[in-house]
VEXMARDO-14287 format. One record per residue: residue in three letters; x, y, z of N, C-alpha, C, O in turn. Coordinates in steps of 0.1 Angstrom, whole numbers, padded with zeros to 4 digits, always signed. Example, Ala and Ser with C-alpha at 12.3 -4.5 7.8 and 13.67 -1.06 7.14 Angstrom:
<pts>
ala+0132-0057+0078+0123-0045+0078+0132-0033+0078+0142-0033+0085/ser+0128-0022+0071+0137-0011+0071+0129+0000+0079+0134+0011+0080/
</pts>
This chain:
<pts>
unk+0008-0009+0000-0005+0001+0000+0009+0012-0002+0021+0010+0003/unk+0005+0023-0009+0012+0036-0006+0006+0052+0001-0006+0053-0001/unk+0011+0060+0005+0006+0068+0006-0008+0075+0000-0018+0081+0004/unk-0002+0071-0011-0017+0074-0019-0035+0065-0024-0043+0069-0032/unk-0034+0055-0015-0043+0044-0011-0045+0042-0003-0048+0031+0000/unk-0043+0055+0009-0043+0061+0018-0056+0075+0015-0067+0077+0017/unk-0051+0077+0013-0060+0089+0012-0073+0090+0001-0083+0098+0002/unk-0069+0079-0008-0079+0072-0014-0092+0064-0002-0104+0062-0003/unk-0083+0061+0007-0090+0046+0011-0102+0062+0026-0114+0062+0030/unk-0094+0069+0028-0104+0079+0042-0108+0090+0028-0103+0101+0029/unk-0115+0087+0017-0128+0099+0007-0135+0086+0005-0146+0087+0001/unk-0132+0075+0007-0142+0067+0005-0152+0060+0028-0164+0059+0033/unk-0137+0056+0034-0140+0063+0040-0136+0070+0054-0129+0063+0061/unk-0138+0084+0059-0134+0091+0068-0133+0086+0077-0122+0086+0082/unk-0145+0081+0082-0144+0075+0098-0128+0063+0102-0123+0058+0112/unk-0126+0064+0091-0108+0047+0095-0094+0056+0091-0083+0051+0087/unk-0097+0070+0092-0084+0078+0092-0073+0075+0098-0063+0069+0092/unk-0073+0079+0111-0067+0080+0121-0064+0060+0120-0057+0054+0128/unk-0068+0056+0111-0068+0038+0118-0061+0029+0103-0062+0017+0102/unk-0055+0035+0095-0047+0038+0085-0030+0039+0082-0023+0049+0084/unk-0026+0027+0079-0010+0033+0084-0001+0022+0076-0002+0010+0077/unk+0010+0029+0070+0017+0021+0063+0023+0014+0072+0027+0021+0081/unk+0026+0003+0073+0037-0009+0070+0051-0002+0080+0055-0006+0091/unk+0058+0010+0070+0072+0008+0076+0067+0021+0089+0076+0023+0097/unk+0052+0031+0093+0047+0034+0100+0059+0030+0113+0064+0039+0120/unk+0061+0021+0114+0072+0010+0121+0078+0011+0126+0078+0008+0137/unk+0090+0019+0116+0108+0025+0113+0105+0036+0113+0110+0039+0102/unk+0096+0053+0120+0095+0064+0118+0090+0064+0103+0098+0070+0095/unk+0084+0061+0101+0074+0063+0083+0083+0060+0073+0081+0061+0061/unk+0095+0054+0078+0100+0048+0063+0093+0040+0055+0085+0031+0057/unk+0098+0046+0040+0089+0042+0025+0095+0024+0024+0107+0023+0026/unk+0090+0015+0022+0094+0006+0023+0088+0002+0001+0079+0002-0007/unk+0102-0002+0003+0109-0003-0016+0092-0017-0023+0084-0024-0016/unk+0093-0017-0033+0082-0024-0041+0096-0032-0049+0102-0027-0058/unk+0099-0048-0042+0109-0050-0054+0107-0063-0060+0111-0075-0058/unk+0097-0056-0068+0085-0064-0081+0103-0061-0090+0112-0054-0091/unk+0095-0075-0097+0106-0071-0109+0125-0074-0105+0133-0081-0110/unk+0125-0068-0098+0140-0067-0093+0149-0079-0088+0144-0091-0091/unk+0164-0078-0081+0168-0086-0077+0173-0095-0065+0175-0089-0054/unk+0174-0104-0065+0169-0109-0054+0176-0106-0040+0171-0110-0029/unk+0189-0099-0041+0186-0087-0034+0179-0080-0030+0177-0082-0017/unk+0170-0068-0038+0169-0063-0038+0156-0073-0024+0155-0070-0012/unk+0150-0080-0030+0139-0091-0023+0146-0087-0008+0142-0078+0000/unk+0156-0095-0004+0167-0095+0009+0166-0091+0015+0166-0096+0027/unk+0163-0074+0011+0169-0056+0016+0150-0058+0021+0145-0059+0033/unk+0144-0059+0011+0127-0054+0014+0126-0061+0030+0126-0056+0041/unk+0122-0080+0024+0120-0091+0035+0128-0079+0050+0122-0072+0058/unk+0140-0081+0049+0149-0072+0066+0142-0061+0070+0142-0057+0082/unk+0135-0050+0054+0131-0041+0066+0122-0040+0069+0118-0032+0079/unk+0110-0051+0059+0094-0057+0064+0095-0061+0077+0086-0058+0085/unk+0109-0070+0082+0111-0078+0092+0118-0070+0108+0121-0073+0120/unk+0117-0058+0101+0116-0049+0109+0110-0046+0119+0111-0047+0131/unk+0100-0039+0107+0086-0031+0110+0079-0041+0114+0070-0033+0113/unk+0077-0046+0116+0071-0064+0122+0073-0066+0137+0065-0068+0146/unk+0092-0066+0135+0093-0066+0154+0088-0049+0156+0077-0049+0161/unk+0092-0037+0154+0082-0030+0155+0068-0026+0156+0060-0018+0154/unk+0070-0030+0158+0048-0034+0157+0043-0038+0167+0034-0034+0173/unk+0052-0053+0171+0047-0061+0179+0055-0057+0191+0048-0054+0201/unk+0068-0057+0193+0070-0041+0208+0056-0038+0213+0049-0043+0222/unk+0054-0025+0201+0040-0018+0204+0028-0026+0209+0020-0021+0216/unk+0027-0040+0204+0019-0045+0211+0018-0053+0220+0010-0062+0220/unk+0031-0051+0231+0033-0057+0240+0039-0046+0252+0048-0044+0260/unk+0027-0041+0247+0024-0030+0258+0025-0033+0275+0023-0024+0284/
</pts>
């Protein structure tokens, strides 16, 4: 999902605006690149970013 998707969803359902966020939110709003049609190294890099973001989310849920 990209930032423009958040805006589109918010226009369709304004009441959910505060509940929508990108997965990179858990890394200080870091943009997670799309590795489609990229090298294996790019996929590994994006996997690591997603894993770090998931760990950040888990720590937030463990309050």
